[in-house]
N, C-alpha and C positions, 0 to 999 in steps of 0.2 A: 557485494564487492566482487571484483574478480581473481582469479588465482594470478600470481604475478609469475608462476613458471609457463602456465597458459600464453599470458601475452609475450612472453619473450619467446615463445616457441612460434606465435602467430600475430605478428606485431599489426600485416597488413589487412589480416580478418578485423582485428581490433579498430583500428583506425577505419574501415568497411562500416565497422556498425556504428561506430560515434559519426561518421557521416550519414549513415542512415537515420540516426536519431537527433541529426543536427545539434551534437558537442562538440564544440571547439575544444577540444583537449589535445594538448603537443606530447603525441606517445612516443618521440625520439626525446622527448627530453623527459619523460620518466624512465626510459628505459638507460639515458644519460647518467641519470641519479642513480637507478639501479645499482648499475654497474661500480659507481662511486661508492655508493654504501655498503656492497659488498665488500669493497677493497678497504673502508674503514672499519666494517667488524672484523674483517683477519687482521686488521693491523692491533686493533684494540687485544685481539685473544693472544697475538704476540707477544704482545708489552705486558701482559698481564702473566702470560704463562713465565717471563724472564721474572716479574716481580716474586712469583713462585721460587724460582728457582732462587735468587738471590737471599728469600726469608729463609729456605732452606740451607745455603752456603753460611748464614750468619749463626746456624746451631753449631756451623762444625769447626768456627774461629774462635779463636782467646786472644789471640795477635791484638793487641789494639789498632795499629796502624793498619793491619788487615782489616778490622771490623770498619774503621773510618772510613777507607776505599769502598767497602759495598754498601754503606750507608749511604754516601753520596751519589753512588750506581745505584739505589732506590729510590733517591731524591729526584733524579734525572729521570729514572721511568714514571713516577708519578705524575712529574710536570708534562713529560712526553703523552699520557694517560691522559690526563686533564685534559691538553691541545685536541688531542686524537676524538675524544669522548664528546665534547663541545663541537667540534667539528660531523662528530655523528648524528647528534640530537637536530642541528639546523637543516643537515641532509637528511634525516628521517621525516622530521613534521613536513618536508616539501612532498617525500617521497608520499607519505600516508593522506596528503590534501589530495594529491593527484590522484591516487589509487581509491579514492572514497567519491569521488563526482564522475568514474567512466561509468557509463550505463551498460544496462544486461546487453548483450546482444540479442537482436531479433531472433526467431527462429526463422529459420530456410523459406515455412509454409505462409511466413509474414509479407504483405502489397508492400514494394517499395513505395513511398508517396512524401511530401514534404507537410501537409498538415489533417485537419479533420476533411477538405475537401476532395481527397483521395481516400476516403476509407472505402470500403468494399460491400454493398450490400448483399447477404448470402442469403440469404429468403426471406420470406411474407407468408406472417399466417393472419384470419380473420378475415372476415367482411367488413367493411370499412362500414362504419353506421350512415342511413342516407334520412334526411328530416325534409318532413314537409314546413318548416320554418329555419330559421337564421337559430342556427346555434351558439347559444352563450357560452364565455369563456367561464375556466373553471373558477379565478379569480371573481366572478359577477355572481356565481353560483355562490358561490361559499360566502359571499357577501349578504345576500336575499337572504337565502336558507339559513343565515345566520350558524355558517360551522366555521367559517374564518374570521377573526377581525385581527385587521393591521393597524387599524389606524390607531386603537386603545397600545396595541403594542409599541406602538413609536415612540406613545408619549411616555410608559413606561424604560422599554429599551433602546428605545433608537429606529433606526431604518432596517429594513431586511430581518423583522422580527414578528412574529405574527402569535395570537391565542387561536387555538383548534378547541371547538367549542361545542355542547350539542351531539349529534349523530356522527357529527366529525370525529369526534375523540373515541366513539365506540366503532366507527369503520377503522381505525387504526390499530383499536386493542383488537377487532376481529381478524385482520390480516395478520398481526402479531401471532395470534393463537394458531391460525390457519397454517402461518409459513412453520412455526416450531413443528405443530401435529406432523406435517409434510416431510420434514429436515429427520425428525427422530426417528420417524417409520424406516430412513433411510440409513440408519445406523448413524447420526450425528449425537454428539454429546450435548446437551443444553447447557450455556454458561449465560453468567452477567458478570460482564467485564468492568473493572475499575475506568475512569472516563479522565482520569490523568495517569500520565506517563512521564518519567524521568527524560531530559532533553536526550543525552547520550544515548538512551536506548531508543528514542524515536528516530537520532540521526543514522540509528543501525538499522532502519528501514529503507532508508536509502529514498526517502520521498523528498525531503528537504535536503538534497546536496547541494541546491545553489538557494539556499538560503531559509529562514523562517518567516519570511513576509506572507504569510497565508496562515499562519497557525498562530494561536495562543500560548502566549507564554507566560509566567509566572517565575520572572529571571530570580526573585530572592529566595521561591523554593527550590529551582533547578527543577520545574515542574511543565507541562506543555497540555492543554486540551487537547483531544485528540481529534480528531476531522473525519474519523469512520471508524467503525465499531473493530474492524481487524485490528487497529494500532497497539492494541494490548492485549491482545489475541494471539498474533503472530511471534510475540518474544516469551509466550507463557514456558517454553522449554528451552530459553535460553541458556549456552552455558552446560546441555544436558547431551548425555547420548542416549537415544530410540532403539531398541531391539528391533531387526530387521520383521520378527513375527509379529509385532504389534502393530507396524503399518499398513493399513492409511491411518491416521489420527484424525477424527473428523469434528469440526465444533460446530454450533451454530448459536450465535450471540445477540444480543441486545443491547443496546447504548445510544444514548443521545451524540452528537457529534456535533463539533463548533469549526467554523471558517469564516476567516475574514474577508473571502470573497474581494481581494482587492483589485484582480483584476478584470473586476466583470462589471465594470461602474457604467450604469445606463442601459443595463441588460435586466432582463425577468423582474425587473423593480414591484410589477403589482402582484397581490398575492405571496404564498409562500413556495413556490417554485426554485428558487433561489434564495437561502437564507441564514442567515451566520447559526444559527442552532437549529436542529431535526433530531428526529431519531430514526434507526435504522437498523436492521435486522440483517446479518450478515455470516455467512458458511464461509470455513477456513478447513483447507486440510494440507496436512503434511504428509508425505508418501516418497517412496523410493521412487528415485531419477528414472528411471526408464517407465514408470505409470503416471508420469507428471501430466502427456499430453493425452492419453486416457482419462484422467481425474479431470481435467482440462472440458472434455465435452461431458464428461457427465455433471460437472457443473453448470455448464451450457444448458443441457438437457435438462436439468431442475429448472433452472430460473426459466426455460421456458412452458414448463408443466403449470408452475406458477403461474403463467401470464393466462395460459390457457384454461387453466379451471374458473377464473376470473372471466374468461372470452372477451378480452382487451383485445383488438386487433395492433400487432405490432410487427416490428421487422429487427431483423436479425444482423448487424454490424461488424466486420472485420477490420479493427484498426489498422492502419498501414504504419510503416518504421514512425513518422516523423509526428504524431501522433499516439505514442506507448504510453511514454513518462520513462525513468529511470528505471523501475525494478523490474516492471512486465518482458516477457520476452514472448510474451503474444497476447493478445485482449479481444474481449468482445464485448458489446454495449447490445442490450437489449431496448429499442426506442419503440415507444406506446404512441399510437395516433392520437392529435388531439384536433379534433374537428376543428374546434374557432380558430384554430392555424392554421389549418389545412398541409398540417405537418405532424412528423414525427417526433417525441422528445425523450429522450433517455431515462430511463426507468432503473434499468439494471446494467450491471455491467460485471467480468469474471476475468479476473488477468492469471495467468500461469508465469509467477516470478522465480522458476527454476531453483538454481540454487544461490542464487544471490544473497538475499535476505536472509538464508541460512547462515552463510559464510561472515555476513557481517555479524551475527547475533551468535555464532558457535553452535548452532544445532545440527548434531552428526545423528548417523545412525551407525549398528554394528553389526555387519552382516553376521551371516551362521559361522562364515569362515574366520572370522574373527577381526576383518577389514573394517576399518571406520570409512564415511565418506559423507558429505554433507545431504540431508532430507532436501526435495523440492517441495514449495510452500507454496499453496495456491490460494486462491480469495474470490466470491463473488455474490451479491446483492441476495440478500432472501426479500426483503419490502422495507423500503423506505415509505415516507408521506405522499411522492410522489405519484401512485397509482390511485391515491384516492382523488389526484386530479386527473388523471385520467379516465377515473369512475365517474366522476361528476362530468364530465364531456361526451363521454361516448354513451351514456345511459342517461340522460336528458332528456326530459317529455316535454311536449307542446305545452302544456300549462305551469311551467316552470319549477316542478318534481323532478327528481332524481328514482329511478328503481334500483336498488341495492341488486347487484350479482346474486344469484342465486345462490353461488356456494359460500357464500357470506352471510345470509340471512338469518340460519339457524346459530350464530354465534354474534350475530349483534341484538336479534331478537326485535327485526323490523322488517319492513319488506321495498316500504318508499321513504322516501325523503321529502318534507313536504313543509311551505311555509307555515 
């Protein structure tokens, strides 16, 4: 959520930010409502002040006729108060509704663009593997090596689910162990968060401004399943004030994530690239506003380090304005090379959400001067299950086996995956 004072002072900038993020929001209507809302608040304050004056007057009166006159005046004030309050509640609901869906303005460094087709490649790393055979897809390798079973998962849970088996399980545990060790050395605090979040808290994250169509919700319990590990870590300091001297506060967490994938009909239906349930480790940082761009670079550098130690070829992509999503002011993706598809596929992302989520969750910092302001919040992927798929594709051998990246061998206990 943005500061209404900033919107009042910069309406054209907010309109341009909405245009860039393709959010159709009537900012003029918001400002009109804001003005009416302030007028009603002043009217309420005036009416209640007059009621207090009448109460004080009653204490001084003893004549019956004078008291009855004041009582009639108080009754009229009560009616007026009720009318103004009802009007204020109606206006305030519209005001809050519009405020909640205004996206975070993109940083000036973000390229303008309408969708993912206009994202900008920043750099590439690693030599693309050369095979003297036709490379198999990750889902074919997963089946033939008995690592992934989606057919039996479909019988149990339905489509877009999978069993991870045998060496696949050990690869996931190895990635988790590797990622946590690297992040802890960098000063991140390990944390295992809940996978259920109260609906109003999830709303505070800003990902559901346009509804809960992608979210699994248990309405009877007012709970939702998280779609990513950060969902329950970002609100960790909700309604708290953090001393400036303790920032940045960095966490590395691991959990399952759940997504309906309602908008992905027909996409990546084979294997476990795009599923309803997956496992993921994430890094989250709470920092001073002036440090968030530097913190964002640190997260991206860390993600690249993780890919480089695995020796998986990748490129870094900067998201354009139309592909940012509401909370992010800037975002980068890392996409790993998938030889069977002859293209890069996303394995990591990192976002700088500036103070957008902190305002909605009321997470502030106290400067040494005593001044209060909102922290900046960032998130980034450590590992999901997707790097396993990239490993299968990039390290496959002609005989159908897959070599395990050197860095993971000591964690999983084997060098090769064979039939």
